[in-house]
RODO-2510 file (C-alpha; in nm, 4 decimals, decimal comma):
residues 160
     n   res          X          Y          Z
     1     x    -0,3430    -0,2063    -1,6943
     2     x    -0,1631    -0,0281    -1,4168
     3     x    -0,4850     0,1238    -1,2799
     4     x    -0,5942    -0,2255    -1,1836
     5     x    -0,2851    -0,2796    -0,9785
     6     x    -0,3137    -0,1815    -0,6168
     7     x    -0,1605    -0,2380    -0,2811
     8     x    -0,1694    -0,4337     0,0310
     9     x     0,0479    -0,4482     0,3278
    10     x     0,1828    -0,6165     0,6383
    11     x     0,3771    -0,5675     0,9535
    12     x     0,6846    -0,7392     1,0812
    13     x     0,4607    -0,9090     1,3365
    14     x     0,2765    -1,0856     1,0574
    15     x     0,6007    -1,1950     0,8994
    16     x     0,7234    -1,3551     1,2197
    17     x     0,4684    -1,6324     1,1844
    18     x     0,5106    -1,6813     0,8114
    19     x     0,7142    -1,9750     0,6872
    20     x     0,9379    -1,9002     0,3929
    21     x     1,1291    -2,1535     0,1893
    22     x     1,3366    -2,0199    -0,1004
    23     x     1,1409    -1,6959    -0,1029
    24     x     0,8265    -1,5546     0,0431
    25     x     0,5336    -1,7880     0,0161
    26     x     0,2595    -1,5304     0,0746
    27     x     0,1573    -1,2514    -0,1578
    28     x     0,0900    -0,9016    -0,0286
    29     x    -0,2828    -0,9641     0,0171
    30     x    -0,2335    -1,2779     0,2265
    31     x     0,0419    -1,1115     0,4273
    32     x    -0,1891    -0,8184     0,4969
    33     x    -0,4749    -1,0438     0,6010
    34     x    -0,2480    -1,2285     0,8442
    35     x    -0,1276    -0,9006     0,9963
    36     x    -0,4730    -0,8022     1,1194
    37     x    -0,3965    -0,4265     1,1038
    38     x    -0,5178    -0,3689     0,7504
    39     x    -0,8844    -0,4692     0,7486
    40     x    -0,9898    -0,1309     0,6078
    41     x    -0,7346    -0,1444     0,3284
    42     x    -0,8355    -0,4981     0,2379
    43     x    -1,2051    -0,4053     0,2435
    44     x    -1,1263    -0,1119     0,0149
    45     x    -0,9282    -0,3367    -0,2214
    46     x    -1,2244    -0,5748    -0,2355
    47     x    -1,4729    -0,2914    -0,3011
    48     x    -1,2461    -0,1581    -0,5756
    49     x    -1,2109    -0,5003    -0,7380
    50     x    -0,8345    -0,5045    -0,6893
    51     x    -0,7744    -0,8123    -0,4723
    52     x    -0,6974    -1,0543    -0,7568
    53     x    -0,4667    -0,7991    -0,9173
    54     x    -0,2790    -0,7663    -0,5875
    55     x    -0,2330    -1,1394    -0,5803
    56     x    -0,0668    -1,1238    -0,9247
    57     x     0,3001    -1,1601    -1,0099
    58     x     0,4165    -0,8034    -0,9573
    59     x     0,6564    -0,6918    -0,8423
    60     x     0,4917    -0,3960    -0,6762
    61     x     0,5984    -0,1541    -0,4091
    62     x     0,3116    -0,0765    -0,1759
    63     x     0,2932     0,2150     0,0659
    64     x     0,0298     0,0595     0,2909
    65     x    -0,1757     0,2668     0,5367
    66     x    -0,2846     0,0982     0,8596
    67     x    -0,6393     0,0831     0,9934
    68     x    -0,5418     0,3724     1,2228
    69     x    -0,4425     0,5787     0,9184
    70     x    -0,7860     0,5233     0,7632
    71     x    -0,9542     0,6032     1,0963
    72     x    -0,7777     0,9411     1,0970
    73     x    -0,9596     1,0510     0,7795
    74     x    -1,2587     1,2822     0,8299
    75     x    -1,5644     1,1026     0,9649
    76     x    -1,7638     0,9260     0,6939
    77     x    -1,4832     0,9333     0,4335
    78     x    -1,4167     0,5600     0,4313
    79     x    -1,7848     0,4712     0,4241
    80     x    -1,8427     0,7099     0,1335
    81     x    -1,5472     0,5719    -0,0631
    82     x    -1,6726     0,2148    -0,0192
    83     x    -2,0036     0,2956    -0,1913
    84     x    -2,0312     0,1377    -0,5391
    85     x    -2,0893     0,4745    -0,7042
    86     x    -1,7488     0,5940    -0,5757
    87     x    -1,5491     0,2975    -0,7077
    88     x    -1,3448     0,5052    -0,9562
    89     x    -1,2368     0,7459    -0,6827
    90     x    -1,1491     0,4550    -0,4534
    91     x    -0,9398     0,2890    -0,7254
    92     x    -0,7594     0,6209    -0,7827
    93     x    -0,6752     0,6537    -0,4122
    94     x    -0,5632     0,2941    -0,3715
    95     x    -0,3466     0,2907    -0,6833
    96     x    -0,1826     0,6138    -0,5609
    97     x    -0,0192     0,3964    -0,2919
    98     x     0,1507     0,1625    -0,5410
    99     x     0,4633     0,1888    -0,7548
   100     x     0,5523    -0,0682    -1,0214
   101     x     0,8669    -0,2659    -0,9354
   102     x     1,0249    -0,3564    -0,6034
   103     x     1,1818    -0,0543    -0,4332
   104     x     1,3601    -0,1144    -0,1043
   105     x     1,4128     0,1655     0,1478
   106     x     1,7854     0,1682     0,0691
   107     x     1,6981     0,2672    -0,2892
   108     x     1,5226     0,5854    -0,1738
   109     x     1,6786     0,9306    -0,1581
   110     x     1,5622     1,2668    -0,0283
   111     x     1,3521     1,4536    -0,2826
   112     x     1,3179     1,1486    -0,5053
   113     x     0,9957     1,1319    -0,7049
   114     x     0,8195     0,8125    -0,8062
   115     x     0,5249     0,7649    -1,0377
   116     x     0,2375     0,5815    -0,8752
   117     x     0,0268     0,3313    -1,0647
   118     x    -0,2472     0,5958    -1,0991
   119     x     0,0157     0,8158    -1,2691
   120     x     0,0348     1,0564    -0,9737
   121     x     0,3674     1,1669    -0,8294
   122     x     0,4936     1,0503    -0,4901
   123     x     0,7711     1,2518    -0,3257
   124     x     1,0113     1,0740    -0,0928
   125     x     1,1766     1,2388     0,2049
   126     x     1,4637     1,0903     0,4035
   127     x     1,5459     1,3672     0,6520
   128     x     1,4716     1,2349     1,0018
   129     x     1,3128     0,9143     0,8715
   130     x     1,1558     0,8063     0,5459
   131     x     0,8356     0,9805     0,4361
   132     x     0,6110     0,9545     0,1314
   133     x     0,4192     1,2751     0,0572
   134     x     0,4640     1,3568     0,4262
   135     x     0,3352     1,0217     0,5601
   136     x     0,5860     0,8456     0,7841
   137     x     0,7103     0,5011     0,6876
   138     x     0,6712     0,3164     1,0181
   139     x     0,7846    -0,0267     0,8942
   140     x     0,9923    -0,0677     0,5783
   141     x     1,1073    -0,3451     0,3485
   142     x     0,8482    -0,6120     0,4222
   143     x     0,8978    -0,8594     0,1433
   144     x     0,6160    -1,0657    -0,0057
   145     x     0,6155    -1,3108    -0,2945
   146     x     0,5042    -1,0384    -0,5370
   147     x     0,6639    -0,7222    -0,4035
   148     x     0,7664    -0,5124    -0,1095
   149     x     0,5536    -0,3301     0,1460
   150     x     0,6299    -0,0130     0,3381
   151     x     0,3733     0,0544     0,6122
   152     x     0,2734     0,4212     0,6420
   153     x     0,0840     0,6177     0,9059
   154     x    -0,1467     0,8172     0,6765
   155     x    -0,3659     0,7649     0,3720
   156     x    -0,2228     0,9342     0,0640
   157     x    -0,4787     1,1345    -0,1312
   158     x    -0,4043     1,2201    -0,4951
   159     x    -0,4442     1,5783    -0,6087
   160     x    -0,7843     1,6327    -0,7668
***
């Protein structure tokens, strides 16, 4: 089910050391782990039970918040979300960062709406740089074996 599908991420720095043959040899989870800037996201994916799903075939488009983006949330938010009793809320937040299919930045247009895996709506902006629900895309079009990653500077929170 789509709710089980989530996200992961990477930076161009991580890709520089990755060997690719006829395609990308690392999935989005492994690419994220190699990057070193997504420990919070990966911990959240583990707590939500989404790691194996993220290693699946895809393709997925992931809008991946950095550790700094998670650190900018109100104090205690991440810790609270990682508690077992908040797993459903965590899954909802993480799947709000994922769109089914591979969408490259060149496919995006201003005002475009995309349906996230959690069935929420993401609004794309392209005026003065690409944004997703107001979060800036700081690195775009990072390809992995099972999708594409766009690194963002904020955590997207679905409407309650």
